[in-house]
PDB file with one MODEL, atoms N, CA, C and O in Angstrom:
MODEL        1
ATOM      1  N   MET A   1      99.043 119.789 112.823  1.00  0.00           N
ATOM      2  CA  MET A   1      99.511 118.267 112.269  1.00  0.00           C
ATOM      3  C   MET A   1      98.839 117.203 113.126  1.00  0.00           C
ATOM      4  O   MET A   1      98.630 117.556 114.286  1.00  0.00           O
ATOM      5  N   GLN A   2      98.481 116.047 112.812  1.00  0.00           N
ATOM      6  CA  GLN A   2      97.567 115.184 113.692  1.00  0.00           C
ATOM      7  C   GLN A   2      98.746 114.450 114.387  1.00  0.00           C
ATOM      8  O   GLN A   2      99.847 114.359 113.845  1.00  0.00           O
ATOM      9  N   ASP A   3      98.456 113.904 115.670  1.00  0.00           N
ATOM     10  CA  ASP A   3      99.150 113.173 116.550  1.00  0.00           C
ATOM     11  C   ASP A   3      99.436 111.922 115.713  1.00  0.00           C
ATOM     12  O   ASP A   3      98.530 111.511 114.987  1.00  0.00           O
ATOM     13  N   LEU A   4     100.615 111.274 115.747  1.00  0.00           N
ATOM     14  CA  LEU A   4     100.782 109.870 114.993  1.00  0.00           C
ATOM     15  C   LEU A   4     101.331 109.071 115.964  1.00  0.00           C
ATOM     16  O   LEU A   4     102.506 109.227 116.297  1.00  0.00           O
ATOM     17  N   GLY A   5     100.519 108.105 116.538  1.00  0.00           N
ATOM     18  CA  GLY A   5     101.057 107.460 117.727  1.00  0.00           C
ATOM     19  C   GLY A   5     101.086 105.783 117.431  1.00  0.00           C
ATOM     20  O   GLY A   5     100.051 105.289 116.984  1.00  0.00           O
ATOM     21  N   PHE A   6     102.137 104.996 117.650  1.00  0.00           N
ATOM     22  CA  PHE A   6     102.173 103.838 117.472  1.00  0.00           C
ATOM     23  C   PHE A   6     101.672 103.226 118.804  1.00  0.00           C
ATOM     24  O   PHE A   6     102.119 103.616 119.883  1.00  0.00           O
ATOM     25  N   LYS A   7     100.680 102.206 118.693  1.00  0.00           N
ATOM     26  CA  LYS A   7     100.222 101.613 119.958  1.00  0.00           C
ATOM     27  C   LYS A   7     100.741 100.177 119.968  1.00  0.00           C
ATOM     28  O   LYS A   7     101.240  99.637 118.981  1.00  0.00           O
ATOM     29  N   ASP A   8     100.585  99.606 121.156  1.00  0.00           N
ATOM     30  CA  ASP A   8     101.266  98.107 121.464  1.00  0.00           C
ATOM     31  C   ASP A   8     100.368  97.146 120.765  1.00  0.00           C
ATOM     32  O   ASP A   8      99.252  97.374 120.299  1.00  0.00           O
ATOM     33  N   LYS A   9     101.081  95.971 120.770  1.00  0.00           N
ATOM     34  CA  LYS A   9     100.723  94.939 119.862  1.00  0.00           C
ATOM     35  C   LYS A   9      99.508  94.161 120.344  1.00  0.00           C
ATOM     36  O   LYS A   9      99.203  93.151 119.711  1.00  0.00           O
ATOM     37  N   ASN A  10      98.872  94.477 121.267  1.00  0.00           N
ATOM     38  CA  ASN A  10      97.736  93.739 121.804  1.00  0.00           C
ATOM     39  C   ASN A  10      96.479  94.188 121.499  1.00  0.00           C
ATOM     40  O   ASN A  10      95.551  93.933 122.267  1.00  0.00           O
ATOM     41  N   LEU A  11      96.281  94.910 120.347  1.00  0.00           N
ATOM     42  CA  LEU A  11      95.091  95.553 119.792  1.00  0.00           C
ATOM     43  C   LEU A  11      94.336  94.150 119.441  1.00  0.00           C
ATOM     44  O   LEU A  11      94.933  93.215 118.907  1.00  0.00           O
ATOM     45  N   ILE A  12      92.968  94.108 119.797  1.00  0.00           N
ATOM     46  CA  ILE A  12      92.228  93.141 119.393  1.00  0.00           C
ATOM     47  C   ILE A  12      91.414  93.608 118.059  1.00  0.00           C
ATOM     48  O   ILE A  12      90.608  94.530 118.181  1.00  0.00           O
ATOM     49  N   ILE A  13      91.610  92.979 116.764  1.00  0.00           N
ATOM     50  CA  ILE A  13      91.296  93.344 115.483  1.00  0.00           C
ATOM     51  C   ILE A  13      89.902  93.425 115.710  1.00  0.00           C
ATOM     52  O   ILE A  13      89.408  92.457 116.289  1.00  0.00           O
ATOM     53  N   PRO A  14      88.936  94.625 115.295  1.00  0.00           N
ATOM     54  CA  PRO A  14      87.709  94.994 115.399  1.00  0.00           C
ATOM     55  C   PRO A  14      86.632  93.868 114.402  1.00  0.00           C
ATOM     56  O   PRO A  14      87.108  93.355 113.390  1.00  0.00           O
ATOM     57  N   PHE A  15      85.481  93.639 114.737  1.00  0.00           N
ATOM     58  CA  PHE A  15      84.641  92.988 113.876  1.00  0.00           C
ATOM     59  C   PHE A  15      85.327  91.567 113.354  1.00  0.00           C
ATOM     60  O   PHE A  15      85.215  91.259 112.167  1.00  0.00           O
ATOM     61  N   VAL A  16      85.864  90.925 114.056  1.00  0.00           N
ATOM     62  CA  VAL A  16      86.288  89.767 114.002  1.00  0.00           C
ATOM     63  C   VAL A  16      85.931  88.694 115.356  1.00  0.00           C
ATOM     64  O   VAL A  16      86.240  88.875 116.534  1.00  0.00           O
ATOM     65  N   LEU A  17      85.224  87.601 114.790  1.00  0.00           N
ATOM     66  CA  LEU A  17      84.715  86.971 115.989  1.00  0.00           C
ATOM     67  C   LEU A  17      85.823  85.956 116.706  1.00  0.00           C
ATOM     68  O   LEU A  17      85.610  85.428 117.798  1.00  0.00           O
ATOM     69  N   LYS A  18      86.917  85.782 116.005  1.00  0.00           N
ATOM     70  CA  LYS A  18      88.017  85.194 116.599  1.00  0.00           C
ATOM     71  C   LYS A  18      89.071  86.236 116.947  1.00  0.00           C
ATOM     72  O   LYS A  18      89.595  86.998 116.135  1.00  0.00           O
ATOM     73  N   ILE A  19      89.295  86.182 118.136  1.00  0.00           N
ATOM     74  CA  ILE A  19      90.379  87.260 118.563  1.00  0.00           C
ATOM     75  C   ILE A  19      91.681  87.166 117.976  1.00  0.00           C
ATOM     76  O   ILE A  19      92.299  86.110 118.111  1.00  0.00           O
ATOM     77  N   ARG A  20      92.154  88.058 117.385  1.00  0.00           N
ATOM     78  CA  ARG A  20      93.701  88.165 116.796  1.00  0.00           C
ATOM     79  C   ARG A  20      94.111  89.396 117.251  1.00  0.00           C
ATOM     80  O   ARG A  20      93.399  90.369 117.498  1.00  0.00           O
ATOM     81  N   ALA A  21      95.517  89.272 117.363  1.00  0.00           N
ATOM     82  CA  ALA A  21      96.379  90.765 117.798  1.00  0.00           C
ATOM     83  C   ALA A  21      97.165  90.764 116.787  1.00  0.00           C
ATOM     84  O   ALA A  21      97.812  89.806 116.365  1.00  0.00           O
ATOM     85  N   ALA A  22      97.114  92.248 116.218  1.00  0.00           N
ATOM     86  CA  ALA A  22      98.269  92.735 115.411  1.00  0.00           C
ATOM     87  C   ALA A  22      99.355  93.152 116.169  1.00  0.00           C
ATOM     88  O   ALA A  22      99.222  93.643 117.290  1.00  0.00           O
ATOM     89  N   ASN A  23     100.608  92.953 115.522  1.00  0.00           N
ATOM     90  CA  ASN A  23     102.196  93.241 116.273  1.00  0.00           C
ATOM     91  C   ASN A  23     101.797  94.622 116.725  1.00  0.00           C
ATOM     92  O   ASN A  23     101.918  94.923 117.912  1.00  0.00           O
ATOM     93  N   PHE A  24     101.303  95.524 115.792  1.00  0.00           N
ATOM     94  CA  PHE A  24     101.389  97.062 115.900  1.00  0.00           C
ATOM     95  C   PHE A  24     100.207  97.869 115.256  1.00  0.00           C
ATOM     96  O   PHE A  24      99.911  97.505 114.118  1.00  0.00           O
ATOM     97  N   PHE A  25      99.574  98.769 115.721  1.00  0.00           N
ATOM     98  CA  PHE A  25      98.854  99.510 114.844  1.00  0.00           C
ATOM     99  C   PHE A  25      98.997 101.189 114.921  1.00  0.00           C
ATOM    100  O   PHE A  25      99.622 101.698 115.851  1.00  0.00           O
ATOM    101  N   LEU A  26      98.401 101.965 113.922  1.00  0.00           N
ATOM    102  CA  LEU A  26      98.776 103.326 113.953  1.00  0.00           C
ATOM    103  C   LEU A  26      97.329 104.016 113.498  1.00  0.00           C
ATOM    104  O   LEU A  26      96.566 103.704 112.584  1.00  0.00           O
ATOM    105  N   LEU A  27      97.256 105.009 114.430  1.00  0.00           N
ATOM    106  CA  LEU A  27      96.100 105.652 114.391  1.00  0.00           C
ATOM    107  C   LEU A  27      96.505 107.056 113.696  1.00  0.00           C
ATOM    108  O   LEU A  27      97.417 107.759 114.131  1.00  0.00           O
ATOM    109  N   TYR A  28      95.756 107.367 112.617  1.00  0.00           N
ATOM    110  CA  TYR A  28      95.808 108.725 112.018  1.00  0.00           C
ATOM    111  C   TYR A  28      94.739 109.236 111.416  1.00  0.00           C
ATOM    112  O   TYR A  28      94.341 108.790 110.340  1.00  0.00           O
ATOM    113  N   GLN A  29      94.100 110.328 112.111  1.00  0.00           N
ATOM    114  CA  GLN A  29      92.985 110.930 111.690  1.00  0.00           C
ATOM    115  C   GLN A  29      91.994 109.851 111.834  1.00  0.00           C
ATOM    116  O   GLN A  29      91.746 109.332 112.922  1.00  0.00           O
ATOM    117  N   SER A  30      91.443 109.524 110.755  1.00  0.00           N
ATOM    118  CA  SER A  30      90.160 108.144 110.794  1.00  0.00           C
ATOM    119  C   SER A  30      90.872 107.031 110.299  1.00  0.00           C
ATOM    120  O   SER A  30      90.220 105.987 110.324  1.00  0.00           O
ATOM    121  N   ASN A  31      91.970 106.954 109.876  1.00  0.00           N
ATOM    122  CA  ASN A  31      92.818 105.579 109.473  1.00  0.00           C
ATOM    123  C   ASN A  31      93.496 104.756 110.469  1.00  0.00           C
ATOM    124  O   ASN A  31      94.267 105.239 111.299  1.00  0.00           O
ATOM    125  N   VAL A  32      93.196 103.447 110.387  1.00  0.00           N
ATOM    126  CA  VAL A  32      93.981 102.814 111.403  1.00  0.00           C
ATOM    127  C   VAL A  32      94.675 101.805 110.219  1.00  0.00           C
ATOM    128  O   VAL A  32      94.056 101.335 109.264  1.00  0.00           O
ATOM    129  N   VAL A  33      96.071 101.600 110.513  1.00  0.00           N
ATOM    130  CA  VAL A  33      96.888 100.963 109.802  1.00  0.00           C
ATOM    131  C   VAL A  33      97.579  99.883 110.634  1.00  0.00           C
ATOM    132  O   VAL A  33      98.363 100.218 111.521  1.00  0.00           O
ATOM    133  N   TYR A  34      97.311  98.574 110.375  1.00  0.00           N
ATOM    134  CA  TYR A  34      97.955  97.541 111.150  1.00  0.00           C
ATOM    135  C   TYR A  34      99.303  96.992 110.550  1.00  0.00           C
ATOM    136  O   TYR A  34      99.508  96.733 109.364  1.00  0.00           O
ATOM    137  N   ILE A  35     100.077  96.881 111.476  1.00  0.00           N
ATOM    138  CA  ILE A  35     101.517  96.424 111.099  1.00  0.00           C
ATOM    139  C   ILE A  35     101.658  94.860 111.536  1.00  0.00           C
ATOM    140  O   ILE A  35     101.298  94.525 112.665  1.00  0.00           O
ATOM    141  N   GLU A  36     102.107  94.062 110.763  1.00  0.00           N
ATOM    142  CA  GLU A  36     102.464  92.735 111.188  1.00  0.00           C
ATOM    143  C   GLU A  36     104.014  92.333 110.653  1.00  0.00           C
ATOM    144  O   GLU A  36     104.376  92.396 109.478  1.00  0.00           O
ATOM    145  N   PHE A  37     104.654  92.003 111.534  1.00  0.00           N
ATOM    146  CA  PHE A  37     106.021  91.539 111.550  1.00  0.00           C
ATOM    147  C   PHE A  37     105.903  90.020 111.501  1.00  0.00           C
ATOM    148  O   PHE A  37     105.462  89.452 112.500  1.00  0.00           O
ATOM    149  N   TRP A  38     106.244  89.338 110.473  1.00  0.00           N
ATOM    150  CA  TRP A  38     106.432  87.791 110.203  1.00  0.00           C
ATOM    151  C   TRP A  38     107.644  87.397 110.381  1.00  0.00           C
ATOM    152  O   TRP A  38     108.564  87.960 109.788  1.00  0.00           O
ATOM    153  N   GLY A  39     107.847  86.406 111.193  1.00  0.00           N
ATOM    154  CA  GLY A  39     109.162  85.609 111.169  1.00  0.00           C
ATOM    155  C   GLY A  39     108.659  84.127 111.402  1.00  0.00           C
ATOM    156  O   GLY A  39     107.503  83.788 111.149  1.00  0.00           O
ATOM    157  N   TYR A  40     109.422  83.452 111.799  1.00  0.00           N
ATOM    158  CA  TYR A  40     109.222  82.051 111.997  1.00  0.00           C
ATOM    159  C   TYR A  40     108.875  81.355 110.663  1.00  0.00           C
ATOM    160  O   TYR A  40     108.002  80.488 110.707  1.00  0.00           O
ATOM    161  N   ASP A  41     109.339  81.582 109.731  1.00  0.00           N
ATOM    162  CA  ASP A  41     108.815  80.855 108.603  1.00  0.00           C
ATOM    163  C   ASP A  41     108.998  79.308 108.438  1.00  0.00           C
ATOM    164  O   ASP A  41     108.444  78.554 107.638  1.00  0.00           O
ATOM    165  N   ASN A  42     109.898  79.046 109.382  1.00  0.00           N
ATOM    166  CA  ASN A  42     110.084  77.604 109.500  1.00  0.00           C
ATOM    167  C   ASN A  42     109.063  76.710 110.303  1.00  0.00           C
ATOM    168  O   ASN A  42     109.280  75.498 110.306  1.00  0.00           O
ATOM    169  N   ASP A  43     107.985  77.194 110.974  1.00  0.00           N
ATOM    170  CA  ASP A  43     107.204  76.737 112.009  1.00  0.00           C
ATOM    171  C   ASP A  43     105.735  76.657 111.191  1.00  0.00           C
ATOM    172  O   ASP A  43     105.266  77.728 110.804  1.00  0.00           O
ATOM    173  N   SER A  44     105.074  75.546 110.947  1.00  0.00           N
ATOM    174  CA  SER A  44     104.006  75.212 110.409  1.00  0.00           C
ATOM    175  C   SER A  44     102.685  75.650 110.857  1.00  0.00           C
ATOM    176  O   SER A  44     101.702  75.838 110.140  1.00  0.00           O
ATOM    177  N   LYS A  45     102.784  75.812 112.301  1.00  0.00           N
ATOM    178  CA  LYS A  45     101.478  76.312 113.291  1.00  0.00           C
ATOM    179  C   LYS A  45     101.708  77.998 113.024  1.00  0.00           C
ATOM    180  O   LYS A  45     100.714  78.697 112.825  1.00  0.00           O
ATOM    181  N   TYR A  46     102.798  78.477 113.031  1.00  0.00           N
ATOM    182  CA  TYR A  46     102.964  80.126 112.772  1.00  0.00           C
ATOM    183  C   TYR A  46     102.511  80.202 111.348  1.00  0.00           C
ATOM    184  O   TYR A  46     101.635  81.058 111.226  1.00  0.00           O
ATOM    185  N   LEU A  47     102.791  79.640 110.314  1.00  0.00           N
ATOM    186  CA  LEU A  47     102.517  79.853 109.113  1.00  0.00           C
ATOM    187  C   LEU A  47     101.049  79.857 108.826  1.00  0.00           C
ATOM    188  O   LEU A  47     100.571  80.725 108.095  1.00  0.00           O
ATOM    189  N   ALA A  48     100.171  78.746 109.476  1.00  0.00           N
ATOM    190  CA  ALA A  48      98.770  78.494 109.546  1.00  0.00           C
ATOM    191  C   ALA A  48      98.218  79.843 109.990  1.00  0.00           C
ATOM    192  O   ALA A  48      97.400  80.477 109.325  1.00  0.00           O
ATOM    193  N   ARG A  49      98.747  80.261 111.226  1.00  0.00           N
ATOM    194  CA  ARG A  49      98.044  81.449 111.800  1.00  0.00           C
ATOM    195  C   ARG A  49      98.260  82.619 111.045  1.00  0.00           C
ATOM    196  O   ARG A  49      97.475  83.557 111.181  1.00  0.00           O
ATOM    197  N   LYS A  50      99.275  82.705 110.217  1.00  0.00           N
ATOM    198  CA  LYS A  50      99.838  84.044 109.594  1.00  0.00           C
ATOM    199  C   LYS A  50      98.892  84.042 108.368  1.00  0.00           C
ATOM    200  O   LYS A  50      98.435  85.129 108.014  1.00  0.00           O
ATOM    201  N   GLU A  51      98.528  82.830 107.633  1.00  0.00           N
ATOM    202  CA  GLU A  51      97.642  82.611 106.485  1.00  0.00           C
ATOM    203  C   GLU A  51      96.041  83.171 106.997  1.00  0.00           C
ATOM    204  O   GLU A  51      95.289  83.876 106.323  1.00  0.00           O
ATOM    205  N   GLU A  52      95.812  82.696 108.218  1.00  0.00           N
ATOM    206  CA  GLU A  52      94.620  83.261 108.526  1.00  0.00           C
ATOM    207  C   GLU A  52      94.438  84.366 109.110  1.00  0.00           C
ATOM    208  O   GLU A  52      93.271  84.752 109.048  1.00  0.00           O
ATOM    209  N   LYS A  53      95.202  85.086 109.704  1.00  0.00           N
ATOM    210  CA  LYS A  53      95.464  86.583 109.930  1.00  0.00           C
ATOM    211  C   LYS A  53      95.232  87.182 108.569  1.00  0.00           C
ATOM    212  O   LYS A  53      94.257  87.878 108.286  1.00  0.00           O
ATOM    213  N   GLN A  54      96.104  86.888 107.836  1.00  0.00           N
ATOM    214  CA  GLN A  54      95.945  87.586 106.222  1.00  0.00           C
ATOM    215  C   GLN A  54      94.396  87.565 105.671  1.00  0.00           C
ATOM    216  O   GLN A  54      93.811  88.544 105.207  1.00  0.00           O
ATOM    217  N   ALA A  55      93.945  86.454 105.795  1.00  0.00           N
ATOM    218  CA  ALA A  55      92.531  86.209 105.204  1.00  0.00           C
ATOM    219  C   ALA A  55      91.766  87.344 106.069  1.00  0.00           C
ATOM    220  O   ALA A  55      91.242  88.241 105.409  1.00  0.00           O
ATOM    221  N   ILE A  56      91.674  87.386 107.161  1.00  0.00           N
ATOM    222  CA  ILE A  56      90.991  88.153 107.823  1.00  0.00           C
ATOM    223  C   ILE A  56      91.182  89.588 107.656  1.00  0.00           C
ATOM    224  O   ILE A  56      90.215  90.347 107.610  1.00  0.00           O
ATOM    225  N   TYR A  57      92.420  90.005 107.560  1.00  0.00           N
ATOM    226  CA  TYR A  57      92.843  91.399 107.031  1.00  0.00           C
ATOM    227  C   TYR A  57      92.108  91.561 105.518  1.00  0.00           C
ATOM    228  O   TYR A  57      91.333  92.467 105.213  1.00  0.00           O
ATOM    229  N   LYS A  58      92.457  90.679 104.826  1.00  0.00           N
ATOM    230  CA  LYS A  58      91.756  90.775 103.265  1.00  0.00           C
ATOM    231  C   LYS A  58      90.141  90.793 103.345  1.00  0.00           C
ATOM    232  O   LYS A  58      89.622  91.667 102.652  1.00  0.00           O
ATOM    233  N   LYS A  59      89.427  90.117 103.946  1.00  0.00           N
ATOM    234  CA  LYS A  59      88.185  89.965 103.949  1.00  0.00           C
ATOM    235  C   LYS A  59      87.433  91.427 104.688  1.00  0.00           C
ATOM    236  O   LYS A  59      86.483  92.047 104.210  1.00  0.00           O
ATOM    237  N   TYR A  60      88.093  91.710 105.840  1.00  0.00           N
ATOM    238  CA  TYR A  60      87.545  93.208 106.320  1.00  0.00           C
ATOM    239  C   TYR A  60      88.272  94.488 105.536  1.00  0.00           C
ATOM    240  O   TYR A  60      88.183  95.628 105.992  1.00  0.00           O
ATOM    241  N   ASN A  61      88.836  94.255 104.590  1.00  0.00           N
ATOM    242  CA  ASN A  61      89.649  95.357 103.972  1.00  0.00           C
ATOM    243  C   ASN A  61      90.436  96.281 104.946  1.00  0.00           C
ATOM    244  O   ASN A  61      90.406  97.512 104.948  1.00  0.00           O
ATOM    245  N   PHE A  62      91.106  95.513 105.726  1.00  0.00           N
ATOM    246  CA  PHE A  62      91.816  96.337 106.831  1.00  0.00           C
ATOM    247  C   PHE A  62      93.226  96.941 106.178  1.00  0.00           C
ATOM    248  O   PHE A  62      93.710  96.281 105.258  1.00  0.00           O
ATOM    249  N   ASN A  63      93.843  98.030 106.553  1.00  0.00           N
ATOM    250  CA  ASN A  63      95.091  98.610 106.117  1.00  0.00           C
ATOM    251  C   ASN A  63      96.185  97.813 106.889  1.00  0.00           C
ATOM    252  O   ASN A  63      96.348  97.803 108.110  1.00  0.00           O
ATOM    253  N   LEU A  64      97.027  97.033 105.783  1.00  0.00           N
ATOM    254  CA  LEU A  64      97.748  96.380 106.596  1.00  0.00           C
ATOM    255  C   LEU A  64      99.063  96.749 106.001  1.00  0.00           C
ATOM    256  O   LEU A  64      99.131  97.268 104.887  1.00  0.00           O
ATOM    257  N   ILE A  65     100.280  96.446 106.853  1.00  0.00           N
ATOM    258  CA  ILE A  65     101.567  96.666 106.148  1.00  0.00           C
ATOM    259  C   ILE A  65     102.234  95.330 106.842  1.00  0.00           C
ATOM    260  O   ILE A  65     102.149  95.111 108.051  1.00  0.00           O
ATOM    261  N   GLU A  66     102.876  94.511 105.957  1.00  0.00           N
ATOM    262  CA  GLU A  66     103.767  93.262 106.416  1.00  0.00           C
ATOM    263  C   GLU A  66     105.120  93.594 106.254  1.00  0.00           C
ATOM    264  O   GLU A  66     105.627  94.171 105.292  1.00  0.00           O
ATOM    265  N   LEU A  67     105.723  93.138 107.380  1.00  0.00           N
ATOM    266  CA  LEU A  67     107.256  93.318 107.490  1.00  0.00           C
ATOM    267  C   LEU A  67     108.042  92.142 107.552  1.00  0.00           C
ATOM    268  O   LEU A  67     107.712  91.272 108.358  1.00  0.00           O
ATOM    269  N   THR A  68     109.062  91.976 106.803  1.00  0.00           N
ATOM    270  CA  THR A  68     110.048  90.634 106.949  1.00  0.00           C
ATOM    271  C   THR A  68     111.272  91.161 107.882  1.00  0.00           C
ATOM    272  O   THR A  68     111.395  92.287 108.364  1.00  0.00           O
ATOM    273  N   ASP A  69     112.047  90.169 107.995  1.00  0.00           N
ATOM    274  CA  ASP A  69     113.125  90.386 109.018  1.00  0.00           C
ATOM    275  C   ASP A  69     114.119  91.590 108.301  1.00  0.00           C
ATOM    276  O   ASP A  69     114.548  92.566 108.917  1.00  0.00           O
ATOM    277  N   ASP A  70     114.377  91.301 106.892  1.00  0.00           N
ATOM    278  CA  ASP A  70     115.286  92.255 106.413  1.00  0.00           C
ATOM    279  C   ASP A  70     114.526  93.635 106.351  1.00  0.00           C
ATOM    280  O   ASP A  70     115.189  94.657 106.524  1.00  0.00           O
ATOM    281  N   GLU A  71     113.102  93.724 106.102  1.00  0.00           N
ATOM    282  CA  GLU A  71     112.628  95.177 106.186  1.00  0.00           C
ATOM    283  C   GLU A  71     112.559  96.000 107.737  1.00  0.00           C
ATOM    284  O   GLU A  71     112.450  97.213 107.916  1.00  0.00           O
ATOM    285  N   VAL A  72     112.635  95.189 108.507  1.00  0.00           N
ATOM    286  CA  VAL A  72     112.947  95.509 110.068  1.00  0.00           C
ATOM    287  C   VAL A  72     114.088  96.025 110.024  1.00  0.00           C
ATOM    288  O   VAL A  72     114.073  97.228 110.280  1.00  0.00           O
ATOM    289  N   LEU A  73     115.184  95.548 109.776  1.00  0.00           N
ATOM    290  CA  LEU A  73     116.632  95.877 109.844  1.00  0.00           C
ATOM    291  C   LEU A  73     116.849  97.389 109.010  1.00  0.00           C
ATOM    292  O   LEU A  73     117.817  98.121 109.222  1.00  0.00           O
ATOM    293  N   ASN A  74     115.739  97.699 108.017  1.00  0.00           N
ATOM    294  CA  ASN A  74     115.797  98.901 107.462  1.00  0.00           C
ATOM    295  C   ASN A  74     114.507  99.813 107.795  1.00  0.00           C
ATOM    296  O   ASN A  74     113.986 100.627 107.033  1.00  0.00           O
ATOM    297  N   LEU A  75     114.121  99.492 109.085  1.00  0.00           N
ATOM    298  CA  LEU A  75     112.878 100.290 109.152  1.00  0.00           C
ATOM    299  C   LEU A  75     112.671 101.716 108.906  1.00  0.00           C
ATOM    300  O   LEU A  75     111.572 102.120 108.526  1.00  0.00           O
ATOM    301  N   ASP A  76     113.773 102.597 109.122  1.00  0.00           N
ATOM    302  CA  ASP A  76     113.766 104.133 108.961  1.00  0.00           C
ATOM    303  C   ASP A  76     113.620 104.309 107.510  1.00  0.00           C
ATOM    304  O   ASP A  76     113.091 105.370 107.180  1.00  0.00           O
ATOM    305  N   ASP A  77     114.027 103.377 106.413  1.00  0.00           N
ATOM    306  CA  ASP A  77     113.877 103.591 105.182  1.00  0.00           C
ATOM    307  C   ASP A  77     112.501 102.987 104.662  1.00  0.00           C
ATOM    308  O   ASP A  77     111.748 103.551 103.869  1.00  0.00           O
ATOM    309  N   ILE A  78     112.324 101.867 105.185  1.00  0.00           N
ATOM    310  CA  ILE A  78     110.958 101.373 104.426  1.00  0.00           C
ATOM    311  C   ILE A  78     109.732 101.797 105.131  1.00  0.00           C
ATOM    312  O   ILE A  78     108.708 102.023 104.485  1.00  0.00           O
ATOM    313  N   LEU A  79     109.770 101.916 106.382  1.00  0.00           N
ATOM    314  CA  LEU A  79     108.383 102.209 107.015  1.00  0.00           C
ATOM    315  C   LEU A  79     107.691 103.529 106.454  1.00  0.00           C
ATOM    316  O   LEU A  79     106.488 103.546 106.196  1.00  0.00           O
ATOM    317  N   PRO A  80     108.462 104.557 106.292  1.00  0.00           N
ATOM    318  CA  PRO A  80     107.830 105.681 105.540  1.00  0.00           C
ATOM    319  C   PRO A  80     107.135 105.487 104.311  1.00  0.00           C
ATOM    320  O   PRO A  80     106.016 105.928 104.051  1.00  0.00           O
ATOM    321  N   ARG A  81     107.957 104.714 103.479  1.00  0.00           N
ATOM    322  CA  ARG A  81     107.396 104.528 101.877  1.00  0.00           C
ATOM    323  C   ARG A  81     105.998 103.820 102.126  1.00  0.00           C
ATOM    324  O   ARG A  81     104.985 104.130 101.500  1.00  0.00           O
ATOM    325  N   LEU A  82     106.052 102.699 103.241  1.00  0.00           N
ATOM    326  CA  LEU A  82     104.736 102.035 103.188  1.00  0.00           C
ATOM    327  C   LEU A  82     103.517 102.571 103.632  1.00  0.00           C
ATOM    328  O   LEU A  82     102.390 102.334 103.196  1.00  0.00           O
ATOM    329  N   LEU A  83     103.871 103.345 104.576  1.00  0.00           N
ATOM    330  CA  LEU A  83     102.809 104.262 105.167  1.00  0.00           C
ATOM    331  C   LEU A  83     102.240 105.139 104.267  1.00  0.00           C
ATOM    332  O   LEU A  83     101.064 105.421 104.496  1.00  0.00           O
ATOM    333  N   LEU A  84     102.870 105.754 103.100  1.00  0.00           N
ATOM    334  CA  LEU A  84     102.306 106.694 102.161  1.00  0.00           C
ATOM    335  C   LEU A  84     101.182 105.850 101.574  1.00  0.00           C
ATOM    336  O   LEU A  84     100.130 106.424 101.292  1.00  0.00           O
ATOM    337  N   LYS A  85     101.296 104.646 101.381  1.00  0.00           N
ATOM    338  CA  LYS A  85     100.022 103.918 100.719  1.00  0.00           C
ATOM    339  C   LYS A  85      98.872 104.262 101.488  1.00  0.00           C
ATOM    340  O   LYS A  85      97.760 104.185 100.966  1.00  0.00           O
ATOM    341  N   PHE A  86      99.011 104.629 102.660  1.00  0.00           N
ATOM    342  CA  PHE A  86      97.705 104.758 103.463  1.00  0.00           C
ATOM    343  C   PHE A  86      97.568 106.359 104.177  1.00  0.00           C
ATOM    344  O   PHE A  86      96.890 106.729 105.136  1.00  0.00           O
ATOM    345  N   VAL A  87      98.482 107.099 103.305  1.00  0.00           N
ATOM    346  CA  VAL A  87      98.374 108.547 103.354  1.00  0.00           C
ATOM    347  C   VAL A  87      98.603 109.057 104.863  1.00  0.00           C
ATOM    348  O   VAL A  87      98.005 110.045 105.288  1.00  0.00           O
ATOM    349  N   VAL A  88      99.631 108.219 105.748  1.00  0.00           N
ATOM    350  CA  VAL A  88     100.027 108.498 106.640  1.00  0.00           C
ATOM    351  C   VAL A  88     101.672 109.418 106.499  1.00  0.00           C
ATOM    352  O   VAL A  88     102.640 108.915 105.929  1.00  0.00           O
ATOM    353  N   GLN A  89     101.688 110.470 106.982  1.00  0.00           N
ATOM    354  CA  GLN A  89     103.006 111.315 106.738  1.00  0.00           C
ATOM    355  C   GLN A  89     103.885 110.872 108.062  1.00  0.00           C
ATOM    356  O   GLN A  89     103.637 111.244 109.209  1.00  0.00           O
ATOM    357  N   ALA A  90     104.854 110.090 107.707  1.00  0.00           N
ATOM    358  CA  ALA A  90     105.992 109.809 108.787  1.00  0.00           C
ATOM    359  C   ALA A  90     106.935 110.853 109.283  1.00  0.00           C
ATOM    360  O   ALA A  90     107.318 110.985 110.445  1.00  0.00           O
ATOM    361  N   TYR A  91     107.284 111.638 108.160  1.00  0.00           N
ATOM    362  CA  TYR A  91     107.920 112.767 108.663  1.00  0.00           C
ATOM    363  C   TYR A  91     107.507 114.276 108.635  1.00  0.00           C
ATOM    364  O   TYR A  91     108.234 115.124 109.151  1.00  0.00           O
TER     365      TYR A  91
ENDMDL
END
């Protein structure tokens, strides 16, 4: 069984000229899955940065899981299902 480890939020996304950090990322075999928790939907600067980061993830085809407030409250049920998209077995 491969080691499945959560890393802290200060990962600098590779291959990007502007430094941007993911909230978390997972390393599993040769896969990297970035996890972003989006909050602060009332802040225009935050929303602009969110859109910029989403564009970077899309441009470089990074594996990304995006979580909302409600999903974080049910993380044990939701995260394993989302990880299956990237062939990461959570349990």
